[in-house]
N, C-alpha and C positions, 0 to 999 in steps of 0.2 A: 756666180750666175749674176745676170746682171741685165735690171730693163732699161733702154735708155733711148733716146729720139735719133733718128738717122740724121746726119748733120750733112753729107755727101755722099752722091754714086757716083762712082767709075767702072770702066768697063770690067774691072777685075772682082769688082765685090762694093761692100755698102760700110760705111763709115759710121758706126755709134756711138753716142757722148757714152761712156763707160762710168766714168767720177765729172765733176766740174772741170771743166779744162784737159781733160783726158779723153782720147777716141779710140776706137780699137775698132779692127778692120775684122768686117765676117766677107772671107772670102767667099766668090760665087758660088763653089762647090761647098762652102757650107752653110747655103741657106735653106735648102730644104733638099727633102731624100729626092733621088732621083737628079736628071742632069736639066740646068740650069738656063736655057739659051740668053735672058737677057738678065739681068739683074732688078728691071722695071717690073718684069713679070712675077715680081715675089715682093720686094717694097718700094717703097718709095719715101725723096726726103720730106721729112716730115713725120714718117710715122712711127710710132713707139713698138719697139721688138724687146723679146727678152733671146738673151742667147747667154754660153755658156762660157766663160773664158778657160779659151786651151794653153796659155801660156804668154809668156811674156818673151820676146828675141832677146838677143846681145843688142839690138841697138835701144831698147824700149819700147818696141812697139808691139801693143797686144793683140793676141790673136783670139778672136771669136767664132763660136759656132754657134748657130740657129738652129743647125742640123742634129748635132750632139744634146739639144735642151727639148729637140721635139721628142727625139729619141727616149730622152730620160722620163719624158712625163707621159710618154704611152707605155712606157714599162711601171713605171709607179701604179698608172690607172689600170692595164692588167693586173697586177699584184693585188691593186684594192677589190679588184672583184669589176671595176666600172667597166663600161662598152668604151670600145678604143675609138676615136675618130678619126678617121683618114683626112691628111691635107691635101 
């Protein structure tokens, strides 16, 4: 799990800095639960977000998921008996 700044936005997702000099892609389908029409509806350049690393492909590109992190957070809150906030 990484927290980093959104450094650029494309039609297919947002790139966030996961380590100094290394960016990861949060694909539009991995930004939030449900369908996201526009990346900017969820995040904007300069936002600081948290996402879970899904892996690194053969070209060294880092694949991230904000949606998976949100699910993990909801599961942890439910397990702890805390109310789960919908986003």
